[in-house]
Every structure is written in structure tokens, then in C-alpha cells.
N, C-alpha and C positions, 0 to 999 in steps of 0.2 A: 358747114353741118357739121353737129357735134353728135356724139353718142354716149350711152352709158355702157357701153358692150365692155365687159371685162376681158381683160387677155390673161388668161393666168397659165402656171406649168405645175406638173406634180414633179415634186424634187426629193421622193422620201428615200431615195439610195444617196445621198448628197454626204449625210454624216460617216457613212462607209467609206465613200469613195474617198473624203477628206482624210479619213483615218488610214488610208491605204496608201498616201502620196498624191493622189489625184490633184492637178493644178489646171486654172484656167485663166486663159489670156484675152484680153481684147486689146486690138490694135497692137499687140506684142508687150503689154502692160498686165502683169499678174493682177488677177481680179478675184474676189469671191463671186460663187456661182449667183448666188442671190443678188449680189450689188450688179453685176451685170444683166442680171433679167430686168431689176428694177429699173437700172438707167436707161435701158432700151424698151421701155414701156409696158413691164410685164408687172401686175398691180397685186395677185394674187396667187397662193401658194395651196396645192392641193397634198394632203398627206396621208397616206394610208396607216392604219395601226392592225396589227396582228395581235392574236391573242398569247400566244406564248412560242415564239420563233426559236427552241433550242430544243436538244434532247437532253434525257435524262442526268447526262453529265455535264451541261451547260454548254455544249458547243453550239455556235449560231448557225441559222440557217442559211444565210446569206441572202441574196436581193435586197438588200438594206436592212436584213433582222431586224424588221419594223414595229418593235415591241413599245408598248406604254412610254418608256423612260425616255427611249433615245426620241422618238417621234415629239414627245413633248418639249425637249430641249431644242428641236428643230422648230416648233412652231412658236415657243416664246423667241427662238430668234428673228423669224421672218416677221412677227407682228411687231416687235420692239422697232421695226425698221417700216413699219407703216403698211404691210401688206394685209390684205384680207386672208382669210383660211377655208377651206373646205376639208373638212376631216371626213375621210374614207373607212369607214368600218367594214371590212370585211369577214370579222365572225367565224375566223379560222385560224391556224398557228402559221398559215403559209399563202401562197398565191390563189388567189379565187380567180375565175373566168368562167366561161361556157361549158369548157369541158374539166374543171376542179372545182368543187366547193366543199373541203374536208371539214369535219366537225372537228373543234378543238378537242386536244387528249383530255381536257377535265370535263368535257361535256359527252363523252364516249358514255354510250349504256343509257343516257338520261330519256325518261317519257316526253311527250310534247310537253305538257304542263312544266315540268321541271324543266326543261329546255328553255321555253318562254322566260321563266323567272331568271335561268342563269343570264340569257341575252341582254334583259331589262336590266339587271344588277352591273353588267360590265360594264352597259352603255353608260348608265348613271354614274357609276364608280369614275368611268374615264374622263366625261364631261366633267365631272365636278373638280377633277385634278387640274385640267386645262383652264377651266375657268379661276379656280383660285387661285394658279400663279400667272394669270396674265394672258392667257393666249385662248380665250374664248372665240370659238367659230363661229362664221357667219350661217355657214351652211354644213350639214351633216350629212353623208350618205349612208344609208342601213342598207348593208349589202353592197356588193360589187359585180357588176355583170350579172345579174341575175336572171338573163333570160328564161335559164332552164332550171329556175330555182335555186335555194342555199342550203347550208346544212345537209348534204346529202349522206343517207337516203331518206333523212326525216320529212326535207321537203323539198325532195327534187320532182319538177313536173314531170309528171306521166301524159304525155300525147296520144296513148293507145286507142282511147275511145274518149267521148265526150264526158262521160261520168266519171274516168281517170281523171282526166284533167281538172275536172270540178273539184272531185275529193283531193288530190295532190295540191292543187291552187289553194283550197281552205285552209290547209296547213301551215303553206309557205304564209298565208295573209296573217295567221295568227302569231306567227314568229314574227313576222313585220310589224305587226301591232303591237306587238312587246316592245320592240326598239323604237317605234316611232313616239309610242307612250312616254317613254325614258327620256327623249329628246326634250320632248312638250313639257314634262315635268322639272326639267333642268335647265334649259336654258333658250335662248330666242332665237337660236337657230332656224335656218328655213330647212326643211326636210326635201332631201333630191333620191329620186328612187331610179336607178341606173342599170340601162339594158346596153346588149349590142345590135349585131346586125341593122344598123339603123336606116340602110335602104329598103328593109324589108317591111312593106306597110302591113299587109296581110296578118305577119307576126307581131306586130307591135298593136295592130287592132285587139288582135286575139289575148294579149296579155294584159293590156290595161282596160279593155271592155271588163275582165275578170277582176281585175282591181278594183274598178269600180262598182262592180257588182257587190264587193266585200266590203265597199266602203273604206278604201285603202286611205289614210291620210299621208298627203304628200302636197309640197309647194311646187315641185320643181321635177321636170323630167329629164333625166339625164343620159344622155347616149356617148358611146363610143363609136367613132367614126375614122376608120384605117379603107381609106380608098382601094386599097388591093383587096380588099374582102368585102366591104360592104357597101358599093356601089357609087355611081358619080357623086361629085358635089350636087349636082341638081335633085337626083333621087333622094340626097338626106334632104336637102330643103322640102322638099316635094312632102316628105315624112313629117319634118318636123313642123310645117304648117298645118296638116291635118290633124295630128297630137294637139297641139294648141288651140286648135278650134273644137277639135271633140271633146275634149277633157277639161279647157279652161285653164290649161298650166304654162307656165314659163319652161323654157327648153334651155339648157346647158351642155354644151358639146364638153366632157369632162376627160376626154383621152383622144388625142389625134398624134399622129406622127408621121414621117415620110425620112425614107434613105436619103443620104447625102452620098454615097458610094455603095457598089456593089462586092468591092474588094475587101477581104476578110482581115483584122487587124492581126492575126494569129490561126492561120490554117491549120494549125495542130489541134486548135480547140473546138469547141462545140460549134457546129455548122450556124451561120448566122439564120436569123429567125428568114431575113430576104436577103439573098445573096445574088450571083450572078447568074445563076440557072431558074430564078423565079419567073414564072409566068402565070398571068390570069386564071381562072377556072376555063375559060375560053379556048387556051393556048395562045392568045395574044399577048404584047409585050404592054407594060401600064403606059398611059397617055405621058407622064411626065418621068424623066429621065431619074437616073439613082445617080445623081451630080447634085453638087453643091445648087447649080442654077435651077435643077428640077426641083430638089426640097423647096428652095423659095419661090417659085412657081406654083408648084402646090399649094402652098399656105396661102400666098397671096389670092389665088381661085377659091380656096375654102372660105375665108374673110370674106369676100366680095357676092359670094353665094349665100352665105349666114346672112347678111346684112341685107339680104332681099327677104328674109322671113317677115310676113307681113304682122303690123301693128308693135312690130319693137319686141316680141316674145324672145328670140334670142336672146340671152342675157351673158353669155359666158364661152369662151372656147380657151380649154386647157390644153397645153402640149404635155404628152406624157415623157417624162424621165429623159430632159433636154442634156443633162448633166451626167449621165452614166458612162463615164469612160472606160476603156479597158485596162485598168490598174493591173498589176500582175497578178493579184489575189481575186481580182473581181469574177464575180460567178452568179448565174441566176438561182442556182441551188447547190450547197455544199454535199459532201457525201452523205452526213447526218441527214442533211434534209430530205434526199433521195430514198433513204433506208424508212424514214416517218413516212412518207406517203406511198412507197411501195413500186418506187421508179427507178429501181438501181440500176437497171439497164442505160440510162439515157447519161450522157456527159454533162460534165460541168464546163462553166465557164460563161463568158458573155455574148449573147445573141442581140444587144441590142445595140451596141456601141454606134453602129454604122447609122441609127436614126437621131444621133441628138443633134443637138444645136453647135456643138464643138467637133471639132476633128480628133482624129484620136490621139493629138498629141495636145489636145486642149487648146486648140486657138479657134476663136470664133467664127461660126458661117455666117455667110451672108443673110440668111435667113433670120440671124437673132435680129439683125438690125433691123428688118422689115415687119417682123411677127409682132411686135407692139403697138406698131402703126395703124391706127384705125381711121 
């Protein structure tokens, strides 16, 4: 049996990891991360773009410092090696997720119409650069994990009442439309709209019913799926099948990952996102162990469940940051970034390294060898 399922990886931190001396090994032999991924069946790269991830003195924000220039260079590199590209616009100077969707410095103080124009122009200009330099994306995300809206507080969803939700979603829809129209005008890429909480069918129906109601333009529904927060693989499949049937759209899992260890690479640094003390909301332990074997078992089960999605509507799975090694300077945020987002009380450091497909020394985990096999 053959399948057209794309196996991909978000590798946005790679330029920073390499600049900090990070090295990767496959069977004891040194290899570039993208070459290792391609060798083992990964055919697509996901790359995020931040607007201006620097402070007024030019200090980097960390987490890959994903500006257009750096990400364009990475995109050209992977496209030259035959990988397809999913370009992920965060529309922020830094991380965007369900709990953080910051307005870029240059857009602060704008009214809605002006912000729509700025978003459209940023989208067009960035896509033109990528296309002109031989790195045209096959897929474009307009926003990242926008379950609660984006560009807060301009388009933060208000669920305090049906009327508040409708009004706030109208503003969100205006901004998304500015981005999707810019994509349509500039490229042939398919448009992805990306949420998390991928096992929560009621939430997803609420969101995409509202999107359908305002005529939102999209080709693919994108999902983050992290099993320690988003339910079982079966719950994911059931929700994705409902989304495909209800809205007539294809599906992509644009983010997933699982730990290969619970042991910290540097106990004096920022606490791991998933460490030795982690438990599920009900107090139980996860189904899969935090070991290399558990990481591989999770990914195999996820693939098997996704391949059951009816009518082949599941088109891709992307592993999130398989090569974000814990180099000495590696951090989710620099002190300058923390100051910019008003989170100075938080620690710097790499909280993700135990979820890579490589161990702390850069050696390939067993999951790398099976991940790309479908």
C-alpha cells in the first residue's frame, strides 16, 4: 500500500543551533540535521517567521531568532535539497501560542484597518522574497495556534458571551482575510489555518463554524497535537475526521513531539516543559514512557491512528523542533526578549531539548529511523 502522506519537521532553530556549535550524528557519523531527516524519509520542512525578533539595540530574542533573512536562507537550503516548505507566519516579534500572541513593535497603536494593511503587506513582501530567491512555499500558515485569536488584544477572542465572541471573531476574521488575500495574490501556496487543543471537538466546531460563517478562505486545517495535553491519538483522529467531513477540508498535523527522557540536560537551567514530575491533568502517568523507546512507540501509534482518517484527508505530520539541541547558549528566550514581552521573572534556557529526535549529544534516537517510514 502506498500513501501520499507527507512526513515533515519544523527546523526553525537549526541556524541558531549550528551557529552555537550544535552537531548531529547518525550511527556515529556526523551529518547535517536536514540531511539526516531526508535520509530517513522526511520530505518537508516547516519554518516560522517572526517580524522583528530584536530589541532596539539589535540584541537577539533567541528561540531561533526567526527573522525573514535567517529563515529565507534556511528555506533556500532545504528547497535546494528537494524538500517542500510550510511557511508559518506568527505575525509577532516572538513566540505565538494559545497563551501569547503579541502585536509586533511596528504595529502597536494601529487601528484595525491599518493593522490589516500592515499584515497584508508583510505577508506579500515576505512571500515575494521567498519566491524571487527560489524558495516558494507549498503551504502557508496565516497565524500560529490561533485558537484564542491573534494580535492581542486587537483580535483576541472573547468567549464571555455569544455576542462578544461574534464581535471578536469578526475582527480576527478581518485580519486573517488580509493575510489570506495576500497569499492568494502572491503565490500558489495552499493556506493553512492552525489551532491546538486538537482533541476538543466542541471547541473546534465553535471556531470553524464561526470561520465558515464569515467565509474564511483556507485549504487545510492545521493542528498541534501534543498527547500530554490534547487527548489520545484516537480522540485526535475522531476530531480530525469530523473537521474534514463537516468543512470539506484536508488536515495536517503541523506540530507534534514527545520526550525521549525526563532527565534534565542542565538542572540549573530553566525547568523542562515535560520533566520527571510531569503528570496528566487527572494525576496519572502518560501511556508512553519518557524514554527513547516510549518516544518511538508514541510516534508509531500516532501515524497508525492518522492513517485511519477517512478518505485520506490527513495529508501531513510535522515533528516540532527535532534538532533543538541544548547548546551552551541555547534558550527559549534571551533576557532582552523577556523584557520585551514583560516576562522578566521567567528563566532562560532550553526547555525543549528532551523532545528532540536526537539526544543531548546530538546522536540520533531510534524514533528518527522509524518516523519517516509510512
